[in-house]
N, C-alpha and C positions, 0 to 999 in steps of 0.2 A: 532239056538240060536236066543232068542230073547231080547230085552231090558228089563235089570232087574228092571224095574220100570212100564212101559207101559204093559210090555209083548206081544205086539205086533210088533212095529217095530223093525227094523234089527239094532244092535247095532254099533256106529260107534266111540265111546271111552271108556276108562276104567277111571269110577267115585270111585276115593278113597274114596268119601263122602256117598257111598252106602253101602260097597263098589261092583264094580260088573260094567260089560259093558254096558251101555246105551247108546240110540239114542240121535242125539243132538236136538231134539225137547224136550224130556224128561230135558237135559242139561240145555238148555234155560229157560224153565218153573220154573223148581224145584230150579234152581240156587240160594243158600240165601235164601230161602222160605221153601220147604219140604227137601231139602240137605243141610247137617251141610258142606259145603264145606271148605276143610282144605286151609289154607293159600298158598301153597306150590304145588297147583294145577295150572299146566299151562293154563288150559282152563280159569280158573278163573281170573287167571292175565290178559290173554288176554281179558275177558269179561272187566274188569273195566278200560282197555284202550280204547276201543273202547265205551262204553256204553256211553249214555247223561246222565252229573248228573240231577237228578230230580228237578223240581221247589220248593223252598221253601219260605217263607215269613221270609224274613230278619229283620222285627220288631220282630218275633216273637223269635228270638235268645237272650237268655238271655244276662244281663250286658252290655246291651246297653250304661250304663253313662260311661263305661271305655274306655275313647278315644285312639285309639292306631294308629299314626302317620307313616308315611313311613321313614323320618328320623328315629325314633326309631328302627324301623325293621331293617334298615340297620345296625345300630350300635350294634345291640344286636341279629344278627342273630346267632352267636355261641350258646347263651344260649337256643332258638329255636329249634336248631338241636340237641343239647345234652337234652335238657328236651322231646323233641320228640322221642328221641332214650330210654330215660328211661321210657316212655310210652310204648313204643314197647317191651321192656325188662321186663316189668310186665306184659304186655299181652301176650306175648309168654310162660309165666309159666304155662297155660293152654290151650290146644288146644279148647276150647269153647268158649274163649274169643271172644265178637262182637264189632262191633264199639258203640254199647247202653252202652257195659258196660266201654267203655272208656268214653264214653260220662258222664254218672254216676261218675266216679273217678276225670275227670277233675272239675264239678260242686262242687264236696264234697274239691277238693284242692283249688277252686276260694273261696269258702265259709270260708275255714279255713285262707287265706291270707287276705279276707276282713277285719277279727276279729282282724289281726295283724296290719291292716293299722289305725286302729281305736283304737291303743294302748292295746287291749286286745288279749288274745290268748285262743282259743276254736279250738279244732281237731275235725273237720266235718268229721268222720268216716263214708265212706259207710257201708250198712249193706250185701250188696250184695257183697259175697266172691271176685269174681272176680274182682269188682271196688275195692275192700279194699286192693286187692293184687297190682293193678297198684298204689294205692295212696301211699302205704308203699314204693313201689320202686320209685317213683319220688320223693319224698320226703326224701329219703336216698340219692338220685343222688344231690339234692340240699345240703343238709347237707356236702357232699363229696366234691361238687366244692369250697364250701366256705372254707372248713378245708383245701384243696390243694392250696388254694389261699394263705390264711393266711400264710401257711408254707412256702410257696414261696417268699413273699414279707416282711414277720414279722411285716406285718400291718392289721387293722382289715378287712374282706371283704368288696369289694364294690359291691356284689351282693345285692342289698336291698329288701325287700320286697316287695316294689310297683314294683319293675322291675320284681320279680318272679310273680306276681300276673298279671302282662301284659301279661309275657309268655303263663300264662295258658289259658289268655280268647283269646289269638290270638289261640290257638292250639284248644281251643274250636270251635271258628268260622269255624276254616277249617274241625273240625269233622260236623258241620252242612251242610258244603259246599260238603264235597266228601263222607257222609254217602248215599248212594243210595235208601233207606228208604226200603229193604228188609229186611225180619225180623232177618236173621243171618249175616246182612251186614258187610262186611270185608275189604270194598272199602277204607274207611279211614286207617284201618290199613296196607294195601296194598300202600296206599301213604305214610307212614310213613315208611315203610320197603326202600325204596330207599334212604331216608335221613339218615340209623342209623349208628350209630357212636357207637362202642362197648366200653362195661365198662373196665377200666383199669386194664388190665394182658389178655384180651381177643382179642386183636388186631390182634394176628397172625390168629386167627382161623375165621377173619372175612371176608366176601367177599368184594373185592374193589369196588367202584363203576365206573360205566363205565366213559371215560374221558368226553363223551358228556354229562352227566347227568348234569343237575343244582344243586348246591349244597346250594341255596337259598330257603326257602319257603316263597312265596308271594302270 
């Protein structure tokens, strides 16, 4: 039996993205390019751990005018984790979602909260259905957090629009950092997976974080 892709070399591993037995060369070359690798593939996760992030022009990352300092990150790490988890929840509703869909969703969320900062409200919804699913899932998480906080304290929410905006901008910068520039990159989603916090009611089914795994995204 030969590799299901090149039809020449001997297969070394099963590829759920083909699906079929493939060689290690085709796995490395086709990964997230010609092969639509599912996020639960052990070989994909291993590759994400060891691959060197590509160089990118930091000046080309949008929303440079929004300043995010380390003290703010330390004070709001819970929001970053919860919003990042909401991004993951929205993305996992379709196995075809890539980091680029997440990028589009984050940009639409940022545009929406920029209008709120100006005193207006305009929901900048993406036309991409995958990005739209993520956008709406994250917005629902924001509303749920605010509702729960108000119900617990009896006061107005302390989660201001400016805080939400900065959290989305920070997640956007992480996406640009972790995206490996492959056509079907899921490296950023794999990164978010390690910090995932389940929605209320899903805690029992959620995998626990490893004891030595970091809990802050910086």
